[in-house]
N, C-alpha and C positions, 0 to 999 in steps of 0.2 A: 583503564588498562590501554596500553599502546598496541596499535596494530602491528603485528609481527612482520608483515610484508613491507611496512613503511620504515623499519628500522635498519640502520646500516652501521655494523660495529666495526670500529677502527683499531689499529695496532696500538694506538697511543691511549687506549683505555676510554676514548670517547665514543659517543653514539649519535649519529645524525638520525633525526626522526623527520621523515617526509610526510606532510599532512595534505591530502588532495583537497583542492578547493575547486568546486564546480564553476565551469565558465571563467576560470582565472588561473594564474600560474600557482603551483603548489607552493606551500610555505615549508621551510626548513628550520629545525631548531637543533642546537648542539647541546648534549648532555654529557655528563661525567658518570661513568658506571661506578656506583658505590658498592654495590654487590649484586646478586643475581635478581634481586626484587626492586632494588631502589636505583632510579636515575635521578641525578641532581642537575637541574637546568643551569646552564651556563650562559647561554646567549642565543639570539637568532643567527641564522647562517644563510649564505648565499646559495648553497647547493651542497650536494653529498660530499664534495671534496673540500669544503671549508671547515677544516677540523682543528684548527690551531686553538688549543685550550687556554693559551695565555692571553688571548684577546678577550677583554671584557665586554659586556653588554654595552656599556657606555661608549667604548672605543667603536663598537659596531655602529651605534647610533651616529657618532661623529663622523664615521666613514660614510654613512648613508647620506647624511646632510652635506657632506663634501661632494659626493657624486652627484647630488640633486643640483647643485649649483656649478658643477663642473670644474672647481678650481684646484683639484689635485691632479687633472689631466697633464700630461707633459706639455709643456709650453713650446710653441714653434720657434726654431731657432732664428726665424726671419722676423718675429715680432719685434716691435719697438719697445725698449726697455722702460720708458716713461709710462706707455700705455699698460704694459704688464703691471707695473706697480700700482697704477690707479685702479685696474681691474681688480687686482688682488685685494686692495684696501675696501672696495665697494663690497666684494664678496665676504670679507671678514665681518663687515657690519651686518651684512645680511644673515651670516651664520650666527653672530651673537644675538640678533633679534630673533632668529628661529630657536636658539637654545633657551632664551628667556621665555618664549611662548610654550615650549615644551615643559619647562619647569612649572609654569602656571597651570598648564593643563594637568600634569602630574599631581599638583596640590589638590586640584579639584577631585581626581580620581580618589586620592587617599581620604579626603574629607567626606565625600559621599559614602564610600565603603564603610568607614568607621561609624558614621551616623545611621545609615539605612540598611546595609547589606551584611555586616560583620556578624550579626546574630544568627543568620540563616546559612550563609555560605562562608565556610572557613578558610577557602583558598584565596590568595592574592598573587596573581602572576601576570606580569606585563608581557604582551606579545604583539605581533605586528602582521598585518595581512600582507598579500602579495603587492600591494601598492605602497606599503610603507606607513599605513595609518596604524596608530596604536590602539590597543584595547587591553582591558583588564579582566583575566579569566578568574571568576570567583567560585566556579564549581565545574567539575567535569567528571564523567564516568563513561561507561561503555555506551550509554544510550543518549546522552545529551550533554550540552555544554551551555553554561550561562556566563555572560560577560557584560562589562560596562565599557561603553564606547563614547568618546568625545564626538559631538555632533557639530555644533557651530557657536560662534559668538553672536550677541546681539549687535544691532547696527551701530551702537556707541562703542562697542568693545570693552564694555564694563562687566558684562556677565556672559556666562557660557551655558550651553545646554549638553546634557549627557543623556544617553539612552541605555536602559538596561534591557539586554536581549536574551532570549533562549532559542537554542537550536536543537532539534531532534537529529540524531545521527543515523546515516544509513547503516545497513548491516555490515559494511566493510570499515565503518568508523569514520567515513568522510561526512562532511557537512558544508553547507554554503550560507554565507551571510545574506544572501538574496532570499533565503527561506526563513529568515529569523522572525520570531515572535516577539513583539514588545511587551515587556513586563511592566516597565514604569519609566518615567522621564524625571530628570532632575535639574536644577538650575544651581549654578555656583557664582558667587559674586567675588570677582577678583580682588576687590579692594577690602570689603569687610570680612572676607573668607567665610561667609555664611552660606549655607545650603537650604534648598527648598524642594520638597516633594511635589512635583507638578500633578501627579496622580493621573497621568495620561498613558493610555496604552495603544493609541493610534495617532496618526498624523492629522 
């Protein structure tokens, strides 16, 4: 259940949900109000005023990537045109590489969820923390949240590790990733698409 104090209802039928994150900026999510009991997730949001329901989650992600590399900022009218073109080409390549990486990470999320988590946790919802890192919420209620999060690639870049966490919520519904309990760790092979349960609950 969503904390009532963190919900912001808008005239266009959307709802912004603000989630407190301890020692970090709060996260925001945009929902569509289906009825008095059901809110349908649309996308992450930048704040309580980011209520455009026509913007998709993928468009939001693309916007985040663009902001990260800075190539949507207005170009200075005094910049050299050739340098601008070269800079834009470099950033387009970086953006494409970043998108490919996101796709590979998402494939790992899906494979691990289908193989190890689906039987116990019925939810699959992609979310982002305040720093822009993705995680998959697999279960959430008033008292706790469980989620799968990409951790890192191996040195060769052929395999990656994911960590399955659980957080107990405070009485106001807030929670912090810094207080997470590790439930398990998994490995995903980018090439073979195979997953492995590492059976680890600590670093």
